[in-house]
N, C-alpha and C positions, 0 to 999 in steps of 0.2 A: 529326926529329919522332919521338915515341914511337909505338909500335904497341900494338894491343889486348893482345897477349901479355905486355906489360910492365906490366900493371895492378898496383895495390897494394891492400892491405886498407883503404885510406882510403874514406870514403863517396864515392859516385860521382854525378856530374851530367852530363847531356848537354845540349849547346846546339845549337839548330836555328834558323836557319842563319845563323851570325854574320857580320855586317859589323863595322865599327869599334865600334858600340854593343855588339853581342853579345860581342865579344872582351873589352871592358872589364868586362862583367858576369861573364864567365867568370873573369877575374882576381880579382874579389871572392870568387867561390866558392872558388877556389884558396886565397886568403888565409884563408878560413874552414875549411880542412881538407879540401876536396873534390878528388878527381881529376876532371878535366873532359874529357869526350869530345866529339868533333865528327865530321863526315863531310867529308873533304877533296875527294872527287870532285865535280867540277862547279863548284868555287869558284875565284875568280880567283887568279892568282899573288900579288897583293898581300895578299889575305886569308890565303892559305896561308903566306906569309912571316910575317905577324903572329902567326898561330896557332903556328907553329914557335917564334917568339921567346918566347912566354909559356908554351910547353910543353904545349899541348893534345895529347890522345891521339886519333889517328885510329882511329875504330871500323871504318872500311871500308865499312859499310853501315848503313842505318837499323835493320834487324833486329838486327844485332850491338849497336848503340847501345842499343836498347830492352832487350835482354837484360842488358847490362852495368850499366845505370844505374838507380838508385832514384828519381832526380829528373830530369825533362826540362824545360828552359826553352825556350820558342819565342820567338825574336826575328827576325821576318821582315817583309817589306812587308805592309801590311794585306790586300791582295787574296789573299794566299797563306795567311792564318792558318787558315782552315777546312780547306783541303786538307792542310796540314801536320798538323793535329790528327787528321784522319780517317786519314791514313796511319799515324800512331802507334797510334791505337785499333785499326785493322785488324790490327796485329801483336800484339794482346793485351797491351799494356803495362798493368801494374797498379800502378805506383808513383804518384808525385806529379807532375802535369803543371801547369806554371805558364805561362800564356799572358800574355806581356808586350807584346802587339802593340797598335798604335793602332787599336782597333776600337770600334764602337758597343756600348753595354752589352747591347742585345738580341742582338747577334751573339755576345758573350761567353757569354750564357746558352745559346744554341744549341750553341756549341762544347762547353760544359760537359756538356750532355746526351750528345753524341757520345762524349766521353772517359769519363764515368762509367758509361755503358752497358756498357763493356767491363771495368769493375772498377777503374779508376784513380780517383784523387782529383784534383780540379781546383781551381786557384787563379787568380783573375782579377787581372791586374797592369797597371799603367799607369806608364810611365816619363816623368818630366818632367826635362828637362835634356839636356846633351850627353853624349858618351861619358864613362863614370864612372872617370876616372883620378885625380881629386882629391877629397878629402873635402869634404863640405858643398856639392857642386855638382850632384849628380844624385840624384833621389829615385825610388825604386820604391814605388809605392802598391799595396797588396795587399788583396784582400777575398775572402771565402769561408770555409767552416768550417776549412780547413787553412792559413789565411793566415799564422799565426805560424810554422808549420813551414817555409813558404817563406821567410819573413824570416830564419829562423835559418841558412839556407844562405849568407847574405851578411853575417853578423853582424860580421865583421872589417873590412868596407868595402874600399875607400873608398865603394862604393855605399851610399847611405843608404836605409833602408826604413821604411815606416810602414803599419801595419795599420789599415784604416778601416772594418772591419765584417765580419760573417760572411756577408753577402749577395753572391753573384756578380753582377757588373755595376757595383758601386759604384766600384771602382778605374778601370774603363774610363770610367764617366760623368765622373769627375773629370778624367781625361786629356782627354776630348773637350771639356769646358768650358774647360779651360786652353788647349788648342791652338786652340780656336775663336777666342780673342782674339789670341794671339800670332801664329800662322801666318795666321789670317784677315786680320788688319790688315796683315801684310806683303804678302799678295796684293792687298789694296786699294791699298796704296801703289804697287805695281807697275802696277796698272791706272790709277791717277791719273797717274803719270808718262807712261804710254803715251798716255792720252787727251790730256794737255797737249801731247805731241809731235805727235800727229795734228792737233790744233787750232792748232798753231804758237804756243802760249803757254807753253811749258816755261820759257824764260828768265825770263818775267815771274813765273811761279809760284815759281821758285827765288829770284827777287829778293824776293818777298813773304815767303817763309820766312826769308830772311836778315835782313829787317827785324825779325822777331820773335826770331830767334836766329841769329847769324852762322854758327854751326857746323851749323845744321840742313840746308842743302842737301847738304853733303857726307855727313852722316850718312844721309840718306834715299837718296842715290845708292848709297852703300856697302851699305846694307841690301838694296836691290834686286839688286845684283850678287852679294852673298854667298848669297842664297837659291837661286841657279840650280843649284848642284851637287846639291841635294836636292829640287829641284822635282818630279822624276819620282816621288819617293816621297810627297811632300806631296799630290799630286793625288788619290791614293787615300784619303789621310787626310781630305781635305775631304769626300769622299763619305760617309765614316763619320760625320763631324760632322753633315753634312746629315741623315743618317738618324736620328741622335740627337736633333736638333732636331725633326724631324718626329714622332718618337715622343713627345716632350715636349709636342706640340701647338703648336709654334712654326714660323714660316716657315723653309723650308730653302733658299730660293733664293740667299741671299747666299753660302753655302758651296758650293753647286753651281757658281756662277759663279767662286768662288775656285779650285775644282778645275780649271775650264777654263783659267784663267790659268796655273796651275802646269803643266798639261799642255802649253801652248804653249811653256813653257820647258824641257820634258823633254829636249830635244836637247842640253842642256849637261851631261848626266850624264857623269861621268868626264873632264871637260875638264881639261887640264893646268894651267890657271890661270883666274882669274876673268875672265869676258868683260867687255869695255868696256860701258858703259851703252848705247851706240848699238846694240850687237849684241842686248842684252836687249830693247830697245824694238822692234827689227826683228822679233824672234821673237814678241813679244806682238801686234804689229800685222799679222802675216801673215794674209791671207785664205785660209781653208782650205776646199777642196772635195774631197770624197771622201778626206779624210785627208791630202791633200798641199797644200803651199803653191801658191797660184794663180800 
């Protein structure tokens, strides 16, 4: 892995704190002419190996990253977005800060105030799609006065970008509305399967699905199993969507419940393989008292 002292005169971008999605975004910045920095300390061996493979430069510390980079992109779990931004602001970063996290638009506006109060520029971003390793598969929507400058950081792709306005919060609003349907309905499907299991009608339900589409039972079961690896992350995202709905004057209860369903599946994080459906249903149906299965 490169070190900070091996930096080049290329434009510089820092990525905080990348998992697979963040690393793919870093690769698009590299393709677009940027030297990309990150902080290896505290990251998993798997993430460190991926970062080494694509040639990220370890800044060593947040302070060093802020000093070295003209652009910082934040790609972290929703609950951490504000703390990450505040840490950067407290170090006096004065470049371009791009928040790409799945957060409510009103939260993006709060973070923008924190960042710009210290002299930095802020761009609101929302990612739709999986890790951006292939063209035309993942979109980064951007809004704010400097949104085009952020889009230019990834011009060579394969990450696709779209500027949707000069107002902070628009990109996050789009992300929340999109995920409210895609991830919200997946949570609903998981709840439906668990309820059918508890009421001893799951076989009958799957039989009815099969009458309508012979492939539907397997598709639904696979969809429930596949979401388990990221359920821990989606729980927080559902809370952000609920806050977005509430701010828009709409009931927020559906996505609060979706967040609870995802939280019940959070134990599958880092599982070596997809769990069988029976394990997923057992996790969903556990009775929880004081945070522990009864």
